[in-house]
mmCIF file of the N, C-alpha and C atoms, coordinates in Angstrom:
data_MODEL
# 
_entry.id   MODEL 
# 
loop_
_atom_site.group_PDB 
_atom_site.id 
_atom_site.type_symbol 
_atom_site.label_atom_id 
_atom_site.label_alt_id 
_atom_site.label_comp_id 
_atom_site.label_asym_id 
_atom_site.label_entity_id 
_atom_site.label_seq_id 
_atom_site.pdbx_PDB_ins_code 
_atom_site.Cartn_x 
_atom_site.Cartn_y 
_atom_site.Cartn_z 
_atom_site.occupancy 
_atom_site.B_iso_or_equiv 
_atom_site.pdbx_formal_charge 
_atom_site.auth_seq_id 
_atom_site.auth_comp_id 
_atom_site.auth_asym_id 
_atom_site.auth_atom_id 
_atom_site.pdbx_PDB_model_num 
ATOM 1   N N  . MET A 1 1  ? 11.065  -1.402  7.200   1.00 0.00 ? 1  MET A N  1 
ATOM 2   C CA . MET A 1 1  ? 9.740   -1.639  7.723   1.00 0.00 ? 1  MET A CA 1 
ATOM 3   C C  . MET A 1 1  ? 8.840   -2.039  6.551   1.00 0.00 ? 1  MET A C  1 
ATOM 4   N N  . ASN A 1 2  ? 8.129   -3.125  6.712   1.00 0.00 ? 2  ASN A N  1 
ATOM 5   C CA . ASN A 1 2  ? 7.236   -3.630  5.682   1.00 0.00 ? 2  ASN A CA 1 
ATOM 6   C C  . ASN A 1 2  ? 5.810   -3.695  6.193   1.00 0.00 ? 2  ASN A C  1 
ATOM 7   N N  . LEU A 1 3  ? 4.867   -3.591  5.276   1.00 0.00 ? 3  LEU A N  1 
ATOM 8   C CA . LEU A 1 3  ? 3.453   -3.740  5.602   1.00 0.00 ? 3  LEU A CA 1 
ATOM 9   C C  . LEU A 1 3  ? 3.109   -5.208  5.777   1.00 0.00 ? 3  LEU A C  1 
ATOM 10  N N  . THR A 1 4  ? 2.039   -5.461  6.495   1.00 0.00 ? 4  THR A N  1 
ATOM 11  C CA . THR A 1 4  ? 1.445   -6.789  6.495   1.00 0.00 ? 4  THR A CA 1 
ATOM 12  C C  . THR A 1 4  ? 0.366   -6.796  5.414   1.00 0.00 ? 4  THR A C  1 
ATOM 13  N N  . LYS A 1 5  ? -0.050  -7.971  5.003   1.00 0.00 ? 5  LYS A N  1 
ATOM 14  C CA . LYS A 1 5  ? -1.117  -8.067  4.010   1.00 0.00 ? 5  LYS A CA 1 
ATOM 15  C C  . LYS A 1 5  ? -2.390  -7.440  4.565   1.00 0.00 ? 5  LYS A C  1 
ATOM 16  N N  . GLN A 1 6  ? -2.619  -7.601  5.847   1.00 0.00 ? 6  GLN A N  1 
ATOM 17  C CA . GLN A 1 6  ? -3.809  -7.017  6.482   1.00 0.00 ? 6  GLN A CA 1 
ATOM 18  C C  . GLN A 1 6  ? -3.763  -5.487  6.407   1.00 0.00 ? 6  GLN A C  1 
ATOM 19  N N  . GLN A 1 7  ? -2.602  -4.887  6.669   1.00 0.00 ? 7  GLN A N  1 
ATOM 20  C CA . GLN A 1 7  ? -2.466  -3.434  6.566   1.00 0.00 ? 7  GLN A CA 1 
ATOM 21  C C  . GLN A 1 7  ? -2.695  -2.968  5.131   1.00 0.00 ? 7  GLN A C  1 
ATOM 22  N N  . ALA A 1 8  ? -2.112  -3.683  4.183   1.00 0.00 ? 8  ALA A N  1 
ATOM 23  C CA . ALA A 1 8  ? -2.252  -3.310  2.775   1.00 0.00 ? 8  ALA A CA 1 
ATOM 24  C C  . ALA A 1 8  ? -3.713  -3.357  2.353   1.00 0.00 ? 8  ALA A C  1 
ATOM 25  N N  . THR A 1 9  ? -4.411  -4.389  2.768   1.00 0.00 ? 9  THR A N  1 
ATOM 26  C CA . THR A 1 9  ? -5.830  -4.518  2.439   1.00 0.00 ? 9  THR A CA 1 
ATOM 27  C C  . THR A 1 9  ? -6.635  -3.409  3.105   1.00 0.00 ? 9  THR A C  1 
ATOM 28  N N  . ALA A 1 10 ? -6.312  -3.094  4.345   1.00 0.00 ? 10 ALA A N  1 
ATOM 29  C CA . ALA A 1 10 ? -7.044  -2.057  5.077   1.00 0.00 ? 10 ALA A CA 1 
ATOM 30  C C  . ALA A 1 10 ? -6.903  -0.681  4.417   1.00 0.00 ? 10 ALA A C  1 
ATOM 31  N N  . ILE A 1 11 ? -5.755  -0.401  3.836   1.00 0.00 ? 11 ILE A N  1 
ATOM 32  C CA . ILE A 1 11 ? -5.545  0.891   3.171   1.00 0.00 ? 11 ILE A CA 1 
ATOM 33  C C  . ILE A 1 11 ? -6.581  1.092   2.072   1.00 0.00 ? 11 ILE A C  1 
ATOM 34  N N  . PHE A 1 12 ? -6.880  0.031   1.336   1.00 0.00 ? 12 PHE A N  1 
ATOM 35  C CA . PHE A 1 12 ? -7.794  0.134   0.198   1.00 0.00 ? 12 PHE A CA 1 
ATOM 36  C C  . PHE A 1 12 ? -9.220  -0.328  0.520   1.00 0.00 ? 12 PHE A C  1 
ATOM 37  N N  . GLY A 1 13 ? -9.420  -0.903  1.693   1.00 0.00 ? 13 GLY A N  1 
ATOM 38  C CA . GLY A 1 13 ? -10.762 -1.296  2.115   1.00 0.00 ? 13 GLY A CA 1 
ATOM 39  C C  . GLY A 1 13 ? -11.139 -2.725  1.806   1.00 0.00 ? 13 GLY A C  1 
ATOM 40  N N  . SER A 1 14 ? -10.464 -3.335  0.834   1.00 0.00 ? 14 SER A N  1 
ATOM 41  C CA . SER A 1 14 ? -10.732 -4.746  0.511   1.00 0.00 ? 14 SER A CA 1 
ATOM 42  C C  . SER A 1 14 ? -9.588  -5.285  -0.343  1.00 0.00 ? 14 SER A C  1 
ATOM 43  N N  . GLY A 1 15 ? -9.492  -6.588  -0.384  1.00 0.00 ? 15 GLY A N  1 
ATOM 44  C CA . GLY A 1 15 ? -8.488  -7.224  -1.232  1.00 0.00 ? 15 GLY A CA 1 
ATOM 45  C C  . GLY A 1 15 ? -8.754  -6.959  -2.702  1.00 0.00 ? 15 GLY A C  1 
ATOM 46  N N  . ASP A 1 16 ? -10.031 -6.879  -3.069  1.00 0.00 ? 16 ASP A N  1 
ATOM 47  C CA . ASP A 1 16 ? -10.406 -6.607  -4.451  1.00 0.00 ? 16 ASP A CA 1 
ATOM 48  C C  . ASP A 1 16 ? -9.973  -5.200  -4.857  1.00 0.00 ? 16 ASP A C  1 
ATOM 49  N N  . ALA A 1 17 ? -10.215 -4.225  -3.994  1.00 0.00 ? 17 ALA A N  1 
ATOM 50  C CA . ALA A 1 17 ? -9.819  -2.846  -4.292  1.00 0.00 ? 17 ALA A CA 1 
ATOM 51  C C  . ALA A 1 17 ? -8.301  -2.713  -4.344  1.00 0.00 ? 17 ALA A C  1 
ATOM 52  N N  . LEU A 1 18 ? -7.597  -3.415  -3.469  1.00 0.00 ? 18 LEU A N  1 
ATOM 53  C CA . LEU A 1 18 ? -6.131  -3.419  -3.487  1.00 0.00 ? 18 LEU A CA 1 
ATOM 54  C C  . LEU A 1 18 ? -5.631  -3.993  -4.805  1.00 0.00 ? 18 LEU A C  1 
ATOM 55  N N  . ALA A 1 19 ? -6.189  -5.105  -5.216  1.00 0.00 ? 19 ALA A N  1 
ATOM 56  C CA . ALA A 1 19 ? -5.774  -5.741  -6.470  1.00 0.00 ? 19 ALA A CA 1 
ATOM 57  C C  . ALA A 1 19 ? -6.005  -4.810  -7.657  1.00 0.00 ? 19 ALA A C  1 
ATOM 58  N N  . ARG A 1 20 ? -7.172  -4.165  -7.709  1.00 0.00 ? 20 ARG A N  1 
ATOM 59  C CA . ARG A 1 20 ? -7.464  -3.237  -8.811  1.00 0.00 ? 20 ARG A CA 1 
ATOM 60  C C  . ARG A 1 20 ? -6.463  -2.090  -8.827  1.00 0.00 ? 20 ARG A C  1 
ATOM 61  N N  . ALA A 1 21 ? -6.131  -1.554  -7.650  1.00 0.00 ? 21 ALA A N  1 
ATOM 62  C CA . ALA A 1 21 ? -5.192  -0.426  -7.575  1.00 0.00 ? 21 ALA A CA 1 
ATOM 63  C C  . ALA A 1 21 ? -3.810  -0.812  -8.085  1.00 0.00 ? 21 ALA A C  1 
ATOM 64  N N  . LEU A 1 22 ? -3.442  -2.068  -7.901  1.00 0.00 ? 22 LEU A N  1 
ATOM 65  C CA . LEU A 1 22 ? -2.121  -2.533  -8.314  1.00 0.00 ? 22 LEU A CA 1 
ATOM 66  C C  . LEU A 1 22 ? -2.111  -3.151  -9.706  1.00 0.00 ? 22 LEU A C  1 
ATOM 67  N N  . GLY A 1 23 ? -3.292  -3.344  -10.278 1.00 0.00 ? 23 GLY A N  1 
ATOM 68  C CA . GLY A 1 23 ? -3.367  -3.957  -11.603 1.00 0.00 ? 23 GLY A CA 1 
ATOM 69  C C  . GLY A 1 23 ? -3.051  -5.441  -11.592 1.00 0.00 ? 23 GLY A C  1 
ATOM 70  N N  . VAL A 1 24 ? -3.394  -6.094  -10.482 1.00 0.00 ? 24 VAL A N  1 
ATOM 71  C CA . VAL A 1 24 ? -3.201  -7.543  -10.377 1.00 0.00 ? 24 VAL A CA 1 
ATOM 72  C C  . VAL A 1 24 ? -4.537  -8.177  -10.030 1.00 0.00 ? 24 VAL A C  1 
ATOM 73  N N  . THR A 1 25 ? -4.587  -9.494  -10.029 1.00 0.00 ? 25 THR A N  1 
ATOM 74  C CA . THR A 1 25 ? -5.832  -10.175 -9.690  1.00 0.00 ? 25 THR A CA 1 
ATOM 75  C C  . THR A 1 25 ? -5.983  -10.299 -8.178  1.00 0.00 ? 25 THR A C  1 
ATOM 76  N N  . LYS A 1 26 ? -7.251  -10.461 -7.756  1.00 0.00 ? 26 LYS A N  1 
ATOM 77  C CA . LYS A 1 26 ? -7.517  -10.684 -6.335  1.00 0.00 ? 26 LYS A CA 1 
ATOM 78  C C  . LYS A 1 26 ? -6.855  -11.980 -5.881  1.00 0.00 ? 26 LYS A C  1 
ATOM 79  N N  . SER A 1 27 ? -6.799  -12.955 -6.784  1.00 0.00 ? 27 SER A N  1 
ATOM 80  C CA . SER A 1 27 ? -6.160  -14.231 -6.484  1.00 0.00 ? 27 SER A CA 1 
ATOM 81  C C  . SER A 1 27 ? -4.666  -14.041 -6.192  1.00 0.00 ? 27 SER A C  1 
ATOM 82  N N  . ALA A 1 28 ? -4.026  -13.149 -6.945  1.00 0.00 ? 28 ALA A N  1 
ATOM 83  C CA . ALA A 1 28 ? -2.604  -12.877 -6.711  1.00 0.00 ? 28 ALA A CA 1 
ATOM 84  C C  . ALA A 1 28 ? -2.394  -12.297 -5.322  1.00 0.00 ? 28 ALA A C  1 
ATOM 85  N N  . VAL A 1 29 ? -3.235  -11.349 -4.944  1.00 0.00 ? 29 VAL A N  1 
ATOM 86  C CA . VAL A 1 29 ? -3.120  -10.730 -3.617  1.00 0.00 ? 29 VAL A CA 1 
ATOM 87  C C  . VAL A 1 29 ? -3.369  -11.771 -2.530  1.00 0.00 ? 29 VAL A C  1 
ATOM 88  N N  . SER A 1 30 ? -4.325  -12.664 -2.752  1.00 0.00 ? 30 SER A N  1 
ATOM 89  C CA . SER A 1 30 ? -4.636  -13.670 -1.727  1.00 0.00 ? 30 SER A CA 1 
ATOM 90  C C  . SER A 1 30 ? -3.466  -14.621 -1.491  1.00 0.00 ? 30 SER A C  1 
ATOM 91  N N  . GLN A 1 31 ? -2.572  -14.741 -2.466  1.00 0.00 ? 31 GLN A N  1 
ATOM 92  C CA . GLN A 1 31 ? -1.418  -15.628 -2.330  1.00 0.00 ? 31 GLN A CA 1 
ATOM 93  C C  . GLN A 1 31 ? -0.208  -14.953 -1.679  1.00 0.00 ? 31 GLN A C  1 
ATOM 94  N N  . TRP A 1 32 ? -0.308  -13.654 -1.424  1.00 0.00 ? 32 TRP A N  1 
ATOM 95  C CA . TRP A 1 32 ? 0.804   -12.958 -0.777  1.00 0.00 ? 32 TRP A CA 1 
ATOM 96  C C  . TRP A 1 32 ? 1.019   -13.511 0.625   1.00 0.00 ? 32 TRP A C  1 
ATOM 97  N N  . PRO A 1 33 ? 2.253   -13.465 1.121   1.00 0.00 ? 33 PRO A N  1 
ATOM 98  C CA . PRO A 1 33 ? 2.512   -13.876 2.514   1.00 0.00 ? 33 PRO A CA 1 
ATOM 99  C C  . PRO A 1 33 ? 1.940   -12.835 3.479   1.00 0.00 ? 33 PRO A C  1 
ATOM 100 N N  . ASP A 1 34 ? 1.807   -13.205 4.738   1.00 0.00 ? 34 ASP A N  1 
ATOM 101 C CA . ASP A 1 34 ? 1.271   -12.270 5.733   1.00 0.00 ? 34 ASP A CA 1 
ATOM 102 C C  . ASP A 1 34 ? 2.152   -11.035 5.897   1.00 0.00 ? 34 ASP A C  1 
ATOM 103 N N  . GLU A 1 35 ? 3.464   -11.197 5.784   1.00 0.00 ? 35 GLU A N  1 
ATOM 104 C CA . GLU A 1 35 ? 4.412   -10.084 5.868   1.00 0.00 ? 35 GLU A CA 1 
ATOM 105 C C  . GLU A 1 35 ? 4.917   -9.811  4.459   1.00 0.00 ? 35 GLU A C  1 
ATOM 106 N N  . LEU A 1 36 ? 4.622   -8.611  3.937   1.00 0.00 ? 36 LEU A N  1 
ATOM 107 C CA . LEU A 1 36 ? 5.028   -8.272  2.582   1.00 0.00 ? 36 LEU A CA 1 
ATOM 108 C C  . LEU A 1 36 ? 6.519   -7.960  2.510   1.00 0.00 ? 36 LEU A C  1 
ATOM 109 N N  . ASP A 1 37 ? 7.109   -8.234  1.365   1.00 0.00 ? 37 ASP A N  1 
ATOM 110 C CA . ASP A 1 37 ? 8.503   -7.865  1.152   1.00 0.00 ? 37 ASP A CA 1 
ATOM 111 C C  . ASP A 1 37 ? 8.573   -6.377  0.784   1.00 0.00 ? 37 ASP A C  1 
ATOM 112 N N  . LYS A 1 38 ? 9.795   -5.874  0.629   1.00 0.00 ? 38 LYS A N  1 
ATOM 113 C CA . LYS A 1 38 ? 9.979   -4.449  0.346   1.00 0.00 ? 38 LYS A CA 1 
ATOM 114 C C  . LYS A 1 38 ? 9.342   -4.039  -0.975  1.00 0.00 ? 38 LYS A C  1 
ATOM 115 N N  . LYS A 1 39 ? 9.444   -4.887  -1.982  1.00 0.00 ? 39 LYS A N  1 
ATOM 116 C CA . LYS A 1 39 ? 8.889   -4.564  -3.296  1.00 0.00 ? 39 LYS A CA 1 
ATOM 117 C C  . LYS A 1 39 ? 7.374   -4.401  -3.228  1.00 0.00 ? 39 LYS A C  1 
ATOM 118 N N  . ARG A 1 40 ? 6.700   -5.358  -2.611  1.00 0.00 ? 40 ARG A N  1 
ATOM 119 C CA . ARG A 1 40 ? 5.243   -5.272  -2.509  1.00 0.00 ? 40 ARG A CA 1 
ATOM 120 C C  . ARG A 1 40 ? 4.828   -4.110  -1.613  1.00 0.00 ? 40 ARG A C  1 
ATOM 121 N N  . THR A 1 41 ? 5.560   -3.893  -0.538  1.00 0.00 ? 41 THR A N  1 
ATOM 122 C CA . THR A 1 41 ? 5.257   -2.753  0.333   1.00 0.00 ? 41 THR A CA 1 
ATOM 123 C C  . THR A 1 41 ? 5.361   -1.453  -0.455  1.00 0.00 ? 41 THR A C  1 
ATOM 124 N N  . ALA A 1 42 ? 6.414   -1.308  -1.229  1.00 0.00 ? 42 ALA A N  1 
ATOM 125 C CA . ALA A 1 42 ? 6.597   -0.097  -2.030  1.00 0.00 ? 42 ALA A CA 1 
ATOM 126 C C  . ALA A 1 42 ? 5.480   0.059   -3.057  1.00 0.00 ? 42 ALA A C  1 
ATOM 127 N N  . MET A 1 43 ? 5.054   -1.036  -3.670  1.00 0.00 ? 43 MET A N  1 
ATOM 128 C CA . MET A 1 43 ? 3.964   -0.981  -4.638  1.00 0.00 ? 43 MET A CA 1 
ATOM 129 C C  . MET A 1 43 ? 2.671   -0.505  -3.979  1.00 0.00 ? 43 MET A C  1 
ATOM 130 N N  . VAL A 1 44 ? 2.370   -1.050  -2.813  1.00 0.00 ? 44 VAL A N  1 
ATOM 131 C CA . VAL A 1 44 ? 1.137   -0.688  -2.115  1.00 0.00 ? 44 VAL A CA 1 
ATOM 132 C C  . VAL A 1 44 ? 1.185   0.774   -1.668  1.00 0.00 ? 44 VAL A C  1 
ATOM 133 N N  . ILE A 1 45 ? 2.297   1.191   -1.080  1.00 0.00 ? 45 ILE A N  1 
ATOM 134 C CA . ILE A 1 45 ? 2.422   2.578   -0.620  1.00 0.00 ? 45 ILE A CA 1 
ATOM 135 C C  . ILE A 1 45 ? 2.334   3.529   -1.808  1.00 0.00 ? 45 ILE A C  1 
ATOM 136 N N  . GLY A 1 46 ? 3.003   3.209   -2.898  1.00 0.00 ? 46 GLY A N  1 
ATOM 137 C CA . GLY A 1 46 ? 2.951   4.060   -4.088  1.00 0.00 ? 46 GLY A CA 1 
ATOM 138 C C  . GLY A 1 46 ? 1.540   4.191   -4.629  1.00 0.00 ? 46 GLY A C  1 
ATOM 139 N N  . ALA A 1 47 ? 0.831   3.079   -4.713  1.00 0.00 ? 47 ALA A N  1 
ATOM 140 C CA . ALA A 1 47 ? -0.549  3.112   -5.203  1.00 0.00 ? 47 ALA A CA 1 
ATOM 141 C C  . ALA A 1 47 ? -1.445  3.895   -4.248  1.00 0.00 ? 47 ALA A C  1 
ATOM 142 N N  . ALA A 1 48 ? -1.199  3.748   -2.961  1.00 0.00 ? 48 ALA A N  1 
ATOM 143 C CA . ALA A 1 48 ? -2.005  4.475   -1.969  1.00 0.00 ? 48 ALA A CA 1 
ATOM 144 C C  . ALA A 1 48 ? -1.781  5.978   -2.075  1.00 0.00 ? 48 ALA A C  1 
ATOM 145 N N  . VAL A 1 49 ? -0.530  6.384   -2.209  1.00 0.00 ? 49 VAL A N  1 
ATOM 146 C CA . VAL A 1 49 ? -0.218  7.811   -2.333  1.00 0.00 ? 49 VAL A CA 1 
ATOM 147 C C  . VAL A 1 49 ? -0.866  8.369   -3.598  1.00 0.00 ? 49 VAL A C  1 
ATOM 148 N N  . GLN A 1 50 ? -0.755  7.643   -4.700  1.00 0.00 ? 50 GLN A N  1 
ATOM 149 C CA . GLN A 1 50 ? -1.356  8.101   -5.955  1.00 0.00 ? 50 GLN A CA 1 
ATOM 150 C C  . GLN A 1 50 ? -2.872  8.205   -5.853  1.00 0.00 ? 50 GLN A C  1 
ATOM 151 N N  . ALA A 1 51 ? -3.489  7.321   -5.080  1.00 0.00 ? 51 ALA A N  1 
ATOM 152 C CA . ALA A 1 51 ? -4.937  7.315   -4.936  1.00 0.00 ? 51 ALA A CA 1 
ATOM 153 C C  . ALA A 1 51 ? -5.421  8.242   -3.825  1.00 0.00 ? 51 ALA A C  1 
ATOM 154 N N  . GLY A 1 52 ? -4.476  8.884   -3.117  1.00 0.00 ? 52 GLY A N  1 
ATOM 155 C CA . GLY A 1 52 ? -4.856  9.790   -2.032  1.00 0.00 ? 52 GLY A CA 1 
ATOM 156 C C  . GLY A 1 52 ? -5.326  9.080   -0.777  1.00 0.00 ? 52 GLY A C  1 
ATOM 157 N N  . LYS A 1 53 ? -4.903  7.834   -0.610  1.00 0.00 ? 53 LYS A N  1 
ATOM 158 C CA . LYS A 1 53 ? -5.273  7.049   0.570   1.00 0.00 ? 53 LYS A CA 1 
ATOM 159 C C  . LYS A 1 53 ? -4.313  7.330   1.710   1.00 0.00 ? 53 LYS A C  1 
ATOM 160 N N  . SER A 1 54 ? -4.790  7.190   2.926   1.00 0.00 ? 54 SER A N  1 
ATOM 161 C CA . SER A 1 54 ? -3.930  7.316   4.105   1.00 0.00 ? 54 SER A CA 1 
ATOM 162 C C  . SER A 1 54 ? -3.102  6.047   4.253   1.00 0.00 ? 54 SER A C  1 
ATOM 163 N N  . VAL A 1 55 ? -1.858  6.218   4.667   1.00 0.00 ? 55 VAL A N  1 
ATOM 164 C CA . VAL A 1 55 ? -0.985  5.070   4.918   1.00 0.00 ? 55 VAL A CA 1 
ATOM 165 C C  . VAL A 1 55 ? -0.558  5.092   6.381   1.00 0.00 ? 55 VAL A C  1 
ATOM 166 N N  . PRO A 1 56 ? -0.172  3.938   6.917   1.00 0.00 ? 56 PRO A N  1 
ATOM 167 C CA . PRO A 1 56 ? 0.253   3.901   8.319   1.00 0.00 ? 56 PRO A CA 1 
ATOM 168 C C  . PRO A 1 56 ? 1.415   4.865   8.570   1.00 0.00 ? 56 PRO A C  1 
ATOM 169 N N  . PRO A 1 57 ? 1.486   5.432   9.760   1.00 0.00 ? 57 PRO A N  1 
ATOM 170 C CA . PRO A 1 57 ? 2.574   6.353   10.087  1.00 0.00 ? 57 PRO A CA 1 
ATOM 171 C C  . PRO A 1 57 ? 3.945   5.715   9.862   1.00 0.00 ? 57 PRO A C  1 
ATOM 172 N N  . GLY A 1 58 ? 4.878   6.515   9.356   1.00 0.00 ? 58 GLY A N  1 
ATOM 173 C CA . GLY A 1 58 ? 6.245   6.055   9.167   1.00 0.00 ? 58 GLY A CA 1 
ATOM 174 C C  . GLY A 1 58 ? 6.546   5.526   7.779   1.00 0.00 ? 58 GLY A C  1 
ATOM 175 N N  . PHE A 1 59 ? 5.545   5.373   6.933   1.00 0.00 ? 59 PHE A N  1 
ATOM 176 C CA . PHE A 1 59 ? 5.787   4.835   5.601   1.00 0.00 ? 59 PHE A CA 1 
ATOM 177 C C  . PHE A 1 59 ? 6.025   5.903   4.555   1.00 0.00 ? 59 PHE A C  1 
ATOM 178 N N  . VAL A 1 60 ? 5.569   7.112   4.805   1.00 0.00 ? 60 VAL A N  1 
ATOM 179 C CA . VAL A 1 60 ? 5.784   8.222   3.874   1.00 0.00 ? 60 VAL A CA 1 
ATOM 180 C C  . VAL A 1 60 ? 6.361   9.376   4.683   1.00 0.00 ? 60 VAL A C  1 
ATOM 181 N N  . PRO A 1 61 ? 7.527   9.878   4.299   1.00 0.00 ? 61 PRO A N  1 
ATOM 182 C CA . PRO A 1 61 ? 8.108   10.983  5.054   1.00 0.00 ? 61 PRO A CA 1 
ATOM 183 C C  . PRO A 1 61 ? 7.252   12.228  4.906   1.00 0.00 ? 61 PRO A C  1 
ATOM 184 N N  . PRO A 1 62 ? 7.255   13.085  5.917   1.00 0.00 ? 62 PRO A N  1 
ATOM 185 C CA . PRO A 1 62 ? 6.471   14.319  5.807   1.00 0.00 ? 62 PRO A CA 1 
ATOM 186 C C  . PRO A 1 62 ? 6.981   15.181  4.655   1.00 0.00 ? 62 PRO A C  1 
ATOM 187 N N  . ALA A 1 63 ? 6.074   15.800  3.970   1.00 0.00 ? 63 ALA A N  1 
ATOM 188 C CA . ALA A 1 63 ? 6.464   16.673  2.845   1.00 0.00 ? 63 ALA A CA 1 
ATOM 189 C C  . ALA A 1 63 ? 7.173   17.899  3.384   1.00 0.00 ? 63 ALA A C  1 
ATOM 190 N N  . GLU A 1 64 ? 8.211   18.306  2.671   1.00 0.00 ? 64 GLU A N  1 
ATOM 191 C CA . GLU A 1 64 ? 8.911   19.524  3.063   1.00 0.00 ? 64 GLU A CA 1 
ATOM 192 C C  . GLU A 1 64 ? 8.020   20.716  2.777   1.00 0.00 ? 64 GLU A C  1 
ATOM 193 N N  . GLN A 1 65 ? 8.045   21.650  3.680   1.00 0.00 ? 65 GLN A N  1 
ATOM 194 C CA . GLN A 1 65 ? 7.245   22.845  3.475   1.00 0.00 ? 65 GLN A CA 1 
ATOM 195 C C  . GLN A 1 65 ? 7.906   23.715  2.428   1.00 0.00 ? 65 GLN A C  1 
ATOM 196 N N  . ALA A 1 66 ? 7.092   24.280  1.567   1.00 0.00 ? 66 ALA A N  1 
ATOM 197 C CA . ALA A 1 66 ? 7.614   25.146  0.510   1.00 0.00 ? 66 ALA A CA 1 
ATOM 198 C C  . ALA A 1 66 ? 8.231   26.394  1.118   1.00 0.00 ? 66 ALA A C  1 
ATOM 199 N N  . VAL A 1 67 ? 9.343   26.798  0.562   1.00 0.00 ? 67 VAL A N  1 
ATOM 200 C CA . VAL A 1 67 ? 10.010  28.007  1.028   1.00 0.00 ? 67 VAL A CA 1 
ATOM 201 C C  . VAL A 1 67 ? 9.476   29.165  0.208   1.00 0.00 ? 67 VAL A C  1 
ATOM 202 N N  . ALA A 1 68 ? 8.998   30.172  0.913   1.00 0.00 ? 68 ALA A N  1 
ATOM 203 C CA . ALA A 1 68 ? 8.405   31.333  0.213   1.00 0.00 ? 68 ALA A CA 1 
ATOM 204 C C  . ALA A 1 68 ? 9.457   32.308  -0.244  1.00 0.00 ? 68 ALA A C  1 
# 
């Protein structure tokens, strides 16, 4: 399952914010295809998790509950 560019942008609120989170230019993000490949999807999800952003359901497995 891969993100769309629209989903990736929505996670960060703008293409500019997405580009900053990934350390790339806004121009680079604007050139992405509408359907992201696995590498770009993984980059976006990883950056979102690190930034504490919500991601679409199914992209991050639920955390295992700690055993007491």
